[in-house]
C-alpha positions, -999 to 999 in steps of 0.1 A, spaced: -219 -160 71 -200 -143 100 -213 -114 120 -192 -84 111 -191 -73 147 -173 -105 157 -144 -100 132 -115 -80 144 -91 -59 124 -62 -72 145 -70 -107 134 -76 -98 98 -48 -77 85 -17 -90 66 19 -81 72 31 -55 47 64 -48 31 77 -14 42 102 10 27 113 46 30 104 76 8 140 75 -6 138 40 -19 139 40 -57 110 27 -78 130 -1 -94 138 -16 -60 101 -13 -49 89 -28 -81 113 -58 -78 101 -63 -42 65 -64 -54 73 -88 -83 94 -111 -61 69 -113 -33 38 -113 -55 23 -82 -37 6 -51 -50 13 -25 -23 42 -13 -2 39 10 28 62 39 31 73 47 66 96 72 83 125 62 106 101 55 135 80 32 114 52 58 111 31 55 80 39 83 55 26 69 22 16 39 1 27 28 -33 8 4 -55 20 -16 -84 -4 4 -104 13 36 -94 46 23 -108 31 9 -139 14 42 -147 48 59 -143 63 33 -166 35 39 -192 41 76 -190 78 72 -195 72 49 -225 51 75 -242 73 105 -233 109 93 -235 135 80 -258 136 44 -249 139 15 -224 173 24 -211 162 59 -203 131 45 -185 152 21 -165 175 49 -155 146 71 -144 131 42 -123 164 35 -107 168 72 -97 132 81 -88 125 79 -51 92 67 -37 82 101 -25 77 113 -60 48 90 -68 36 77 -34 2 86 -21 10 106 9 -25 115 20 -30 79 31 -63 67 44 -56 42 72 -74 25 100 -65 19 136 -59 -17 146 -87 -15 173 -114 0 150 -145 -21 143 -145 -42 111 -176 -23 101 -156 9 99 -130 -8 77 -157 -21 54 -173 14 52 -139 30 45 -129 5 18 -163 10 1 -164 48 5 -130 53 -10 -130 23 -34 -98 10 -18 -80 -23 -26 -58 -20 4 -62 -2 38 -31 3 59 -35 -6 95 -18 16 122 -14 17 160 -19 46 184 13 63 173 5 59 135 31 31 132 24 9 102 13 -26 113 1 -41 80 -25 -39 53 -62 -50 53 -72 -61 19 -108 -58 7 -109 -94 -5 -95 -105 28 -124 -88 46 -149 -106 24 -133 -140 30 -135 -134 68 -172 -125 65 -181 -156 45 
């Protein structure tokens, strides 16, 4: 088993797909489906992290629509016109790329996160640290 202090976040995070807060949910969902990913980072024009959307967020929106709407065509229209900013988590918990891995583990456990966005000094989104990826590095 690896010593957690020897594992760096900079060597452990994965690249992340990024989008803007105006990208519609259908486009984001297609990206997730086509790339087999569960999270997309939302960034501003400078690449600063402003939010995160999970596949679960979109599926919950779709479930809500199916229970409160008149059919599939309406749901598709809503997804194709709803921007990310309406369902994204904007109070994002993130971690600096130079933080110790022990901080990442504590943060993931404390907030029960599946994905932890990694940022630089200017809050620019660099990628995502996944809980299962941390565990694999430690083994």
